[in-house]
N, C-alpha and C positions, 0 to 999 in steps of 0.2 A: 554611695553604694557602687562597688566596682561592676563593670559590665562583663558579662561572660564572654569568653573569646568565641568569635564566630568561625565556623568551619566552612571551607569552600563548598560550593554546591557540587553535587555529584553530576557527572555527565548524563545527558538524557538517554533513556533506554531506547534501543532500536528494536522495532517490531516489524514483522512481515505484513505491512499494511495491505498489500495487494491480496494476500490470502485471507485476511480478516474481512475486508470489504467484499471480496468474491464470495466468501461463505455466507455473509449476510444477504447478498444479492440473490444467491441461489435459494436461500430460505424464503425470501419474498416471492420469488417465482413459483416455488413449490406450494406455498400457501395459496397463491392465486389459482393454481391448477386444482388444488384440493377443494377450494371453496366454490369454484365455478359451477360444478354440477348442482350445488345447493342454492344457487342464486335465487330461484323462485321462492323457496322456503324462507331464505334470508330476507327477501323483499317483503314477504307477507308479515314478517315480524319486525319490520322497520330497520333491517340491517343489510339492505341490498347494495350498499356502497362498499361493504367489506372487500369483495373481490377486487374492486377497482382501486381501493387503497393499497392492496397488495401489489397490483400491477404498477401503480405509481412508485411504490417502494422499490420494486425491481428496476424500473427505469432510472430512478435516482441513483440506485446502486451501480448501474452501468456508467453513469456520469462519474460517480466516485471511483470506479475502477480506472477510468481514463485518467482522472486527476492523480490517483496514487501511482500509476505507472509512469506518468510524466514526471512526477516529483522524484520517484526512485531513480529514473534515468538522469534527471538533472543533478541529483546528489552524486551519482556515479561519475558523471562528466566533471563535476567540480573536484571530486577526489582525484580523478585521473589528471586533471589540469594541475592540481597541487603537486602530485607525485611527478608530473612531467617537468615541472620547473627545476627541481633537483631530484634526481633519481637516487637509487640505492648507492651508487658509486659517487654521488656528489656532483656529477657532471650534468649540467642543464640539458634537458631533453632526452635523457636516457630511458625514462620510464614512459615514453609516449606510446600509448596503445589505445585502440578503440574501446570504449567502455562496454560494448556489446560482445567483444571477442574475449572468450575465456582462454587463459593460458593452458598449454598442454598439461594434462595430469591434475589440473585444479579446476575442473569444470564447475558449473553452477551459476548462480545468479551473480551478475557483475556488481550489484550493490553490496553483496555480502562476502565476496571473495577476498582473500588476503594475498596481496602481491608480494 
């Protein structure tokens, strides 16, 4: 039986991980603030740990934000280093630029800008 031809894998999708993790972190902290006034009632019904679970989720979200930002910056540095080895003109080192510096007229996030 002939094997079906395999297609190359598509490139991975890029998402704004910082915004996604930041939104989740904010929701955990909002849930903590909303549940805190009802802590006594929640404790009476055996759910007194819910506000603290929300606080822990917010704290872990802050760690996730730190990680996502560090990852985004590392990817930007890697792309800048690749672009720096051979720039648009083909001359080594022509595309050297700090990953945090946006070019004039093309502001925005260094991880998503197009040079």
